[in-house]
C-alpha positions as CSV (number, residue, x, y, z in Angstrom):
1,M,-14.2,31.2,12.2
2,K,-14.9,30.5,15.2
3,T,-14.3,32.8,18.4
4,T,-12.9,31.4,21.7
5,S,-11.7,33.4,24.8
6,K,-8.4,33.7,26.0
7,A,-10.2,31.6,29.2
8,D,-11.2,28.4,27.4
9,R,-7.7,28.0,24.9
10,P,-5.0,25.7,26.0
11,R,-2.3,26.8,27.6
12,S,-0.1,27.0,24.7
13,I,-0.4,26.2,20.6
14,L,1.8,23.5,21.6
15,S,-0.4,22.4,24.5
16,P,-3.1,20.4,22.3
17,L,0.3,17.8,20.5
18,Q,0.8,16.5,24.1
19,D,-1.6,13.7,23.1
20,A,-1.2,10.2,22.5
21,A,-3.9,10.4,19.4
22,N,-1.9,14.2,17.5
23,S,0.7,12.9,18.8
24,L,0.6,9.7,16.3
25,T,-0.6,12.5,13.3
26,L,2.2,14.7,13.3
27,G,4.6,11.3,13.0
28,G,2.1,11.1,9.9
29,T,2.9,14.7,9.3
30,A,6.7,14.6,9.1
31,S,6.3,11.5,6.9
32,S,4.1,12.5,4.7
33,A,6.8,16.1,4.1
34,L,9.9,13.7,3.7
35,A,7.6,11.9,0.9
36,I,7.1,14.8,-1.0
37,V,11.2,15.4,-0.4
38,A,11.3,12.6,-1.3
39,A,9.5,12.9,-4.8
40,V,10.9,15.4,-5.8
41,A,14.5,14.4,-5.0
42,G,12.9,11.9,-8.0
43,D,12.9,8.7,-5.8
44,I,9.4,7.7,-6.3
45,H,9.1,4.8,-4.0
46,L,10.5,5.7,-1.3
47,S,8.2,9.1,-1.7
48,M,5.4,5.8,-1.6
49,I,7.0,4.3,1.6
50,L,6.4,7.2,3.2
51,A,3.3,8.4,2.4
52,L,1.8,4.8,3.3
53,F,3.4,5.1,6.5
54,A,2.1,8.4,6.7
55,V,-1.7,6.6,6.0
56,T,-0.3,3.5,8.3
57,L,-0.6,6.3,11.6
58,D,-3.5,8.1,10.0
59,W,-5.4,4.8,10.6
60,I,-3.7,4.1,13.4
61,D,-4.4,7.6,15.3
62,G,-8.7,7.5,14.8
63,V,-8.4,3.9,16.8
64,V,-6.6,6.2,19.9
65,A,-8.3,8.8,19.6
66,R,-11.6,7.7,20.2
67,R,-9.9,4.9,23.0
68,S,-8.6,8.0,25.1
69,H,-10.2,9.2,28.0
70,N,-8.8,13.0,29.7
71,R,-7.1,14.5,26.9
72,A,-5.2,16.8,26.8
73,S,-7.1,20.1,26.9
74,G,-7.6,21.3,23.3
75,A,-6.5,17.5,21.5
76,G,-9.8,16.9,20.4
77,E,-10.2,19.9,19.0
78,V,-7.3,20.1,17.3
79,G,-6.7,16.5,15.8
80,P,-9.4,16.4,13.3
81,F,-8.1,19.4,11.4
82,L,-4.5,18.5,12.0
83,D,-5.8,14.4,10.6
84,C,-7.1,16.5,7.6
85,S,-4.4,18.2,7.4
86,T,-1.9,15.3,6.9
87,D,-4.2,12.8,4.9
88,F,-4.2,16.9,2.3
89,L,-0.3,16.5,2.0
90,S,0.5,12.6,2.1
91,N,-2.8,11.3,-0.8
92,S,-2.9,14.8,-2.7
93,L,0.6,17.1,-2.7
94,A,2.7,13.7,-2.3
95,P,1.3,12.3,-5.7
96,A,1.9,15.4,-7.0
97,T,4.7,16.2,-6.5
98,I,5.4,12.5,-7.4
99,V,3.5,13.1,-11.4
100,L,5.9,16.5,-11.5
101,S,9.4,13.9,-11.1
102,L,8.4,11.1,-13.2
103,N,7.2,13.8,-16.0
104,G,9.3,17.0,-15.4
105,I,6.7,20.5,-15.6
106,G,5.3,21.4,-18.4
107,A,1.0,22.3,-19.1
108,W,-0.2,19.0,-19.0
109,Q,1.4,18.5,-15.9
110,A,0.9,21.3,-14.7
111,I,-2.8,21.0,-14.9
112,A,-2.9,17.5,-13.4
113,F,-0.5,18.9,-10.7
114,T,-3.4,21.7,-9.9
115,V,-6.3,19.4,-10.0
116,I,-4.7,17.1,-7.7
117,V,-4.6,20.0,-5.0
118,L,-7.9,21.8,-5.7
119,C,-9.4,18.8,-5.5
120,G,-7.7,18.0,-1.9
121,V,-7.8,21.0,-0.5
122,I,-11.9,20.8,-1.7
123,R,-12.6,17.3,-0.3
124,M,-10.5,18.0,3.1
125,S,-13.0,21.8,3.3
126,Y,-16.5,20.3,2.6
127,H,-15.3,17.3,5.4
128,N,-14.0,19.7,7.7
129,A,-18.0,21.3,7.3
130,F,-20.1,18.6,7.0
131,G,-18.3,15.4,8.6
132,F,-19.9,12.1,8.3
133,T,-23.9,11.2,7.7
134,A,-26.0,9.6,10.6
135,D,-25.5,6.0,9.2
136,G,-21.5,6.7,9.2
137,R,-20.6,7.7,4.9
138,V,-18.7,9.8,3.8
139,Q,-19.5,12.0,0.2
140,G,-17.0,10.7,-2.1
141,L,-14.2,8.3,-1.7
142,P,-11.8,9.2,1.1
143,L,-8.9,11.0,0.4
144,A,-6.5,8.9,2.4
145,H,-7.3,5.9,0.2
146,N,-5.3,7.6,-3.0
147,I,-2.3,6.6,-1.6
148,P,-2.8,2.7,-1.0
149,L,-4.2,2.8,-4.0
150,L,-1.7,4.2,-5.9
151,A,1.1,2.3,-4.0
152,V,-0.1,-1.1,-6.6
153,L,0.4,0.5,-9.1
154,T,4.6,1.6,-8.1
155,P,5.7,-1.0,-7.9
156,L,5.3,-2.0,-11.6
157,Y,8.1,0.9,-11.9
158,P,10.2,0.8,-13.8
159,T,10.8,-2.8,-15.0
160,I,7.0,-3.9,-16.0
161,I,6.2,-0.1,-16.9
162,G,8.9,2.0,-18.2
163,K,8.8,5.1,-19.8
164,E,4.9,5.2,-20.0
165,F,4.4,5.0,-16.5
166,G,4.4,8.7,-15.1
167,A,1.3,9.4,-17.6
168,V,-0.6,6.6,-16.0
169,F,0.7,7.4,-12.6
170,A,-0.7,10.8,-13.3
171,L,-4.0,9.2,-15.0
172,V,-4.9,7.2,-12.0
173,T,-4.0,10.0,-9.6
174,V,-6.6,12.8,-11.4
175,V,-8.8,10.2,-11.3
176,L,-8.8,9.4,-7.7
177,S,-8.8,13.3,-7.2
178,I,-12.2,13.5,-9.0
179,L,-13.5,10.2,-6.9
180,N,-12.5,12.0,-3.8
181,V,-14.7,15.4,-4.5
182,S,-17.9,13.0,-6.1
183,S,-21.3,13.1,-4.8
184,F,-21.4,9.1,-4.0
185,Y,-21.2,7.7,-0.7
186,F,-18.7,5.5,1.1
187,P,-18.6,3.8,4.0
188,R,-16.8,5.6,6.8
189,G,-13.9,2.8,8.4
190,R,-14.6,0.6,10.8
191,D,-12.2,-0.2,14.0
192,D,-12.7,-3.8,13.6
193,I,-11.3,-3.8,9.8
194,V,-8.1,-1.0,10.9
195,P,-6.0,-4.7,11.6
196,H,-6.7,-6.2,8.3
197,M,-5.4,-2.5,6.9
198,M,-2.2,-2.5,8.4
199,I,-1.5,-5.7,7.0
200,A,-2.3,-4.5,3.6
201,F,-0.2,-1.1,4.1
202,L,2.8,-3.1,5.2
203,L,2.6,-5.5,2.1
204,L,2.8,-2.9,0.4
205,I,5.7,-0.6,2.3
206,G,7.1,-4.0,1.3
207,V,6.8,-4.8,-1.6
208,N,7.5,-1.5,-2.4
209,L,11.2,-1.2,-0.5
210,L,11.9,-5.0,-2.2
211,V,12.0,-2.6,-5.5
212,V,14.0,0.0,-3.9
213,L,16.7,-2.6,-2.5
214,L,16.8,-4.6,-5.8
215,G,17.2,-1.9,-7.8
């Protein structure tokens, strides 16, 4: 663990949050926490909407951080850790909680939940340690891709896929989690594709919101 003298630390633990990019990330953290609460309450579509909102902020905060100058003391050091923690909450813990909400608690559900959480922790730890390659790629499927892919499924529930949806959602989430810790290389998202991703995320949020309103 890194050792830092008192003189080189920010004046308080909250000082690095006085930063546009980190404030966006913290908004995603709050949205992720609410997504987990919604999943516990059994509101799957609301949980997915909140998790998608967190992922949307995650894509924006990276662009803001790279374009920011004269950031608050410690903001650049704290930001990546804050970002990874939020990614874990929104893309691992939230869908893992949805799995339990859809399927109840039993042996295979506990195993699925544990696999999803472990893969998320391993993925984030590895990425924090080794980051990107020189040509801008990462190993495994980025965690931030999980929720957008799962959000394509949730509008199918319960009108198109009924009681089988819980098992389908669990299987897809476990597969994505395994891909998160796989050794293939995946290209890093570029700033120029962010507007297109925002449109895709807003469409997914809109479709899931429509299901909520019609339900």
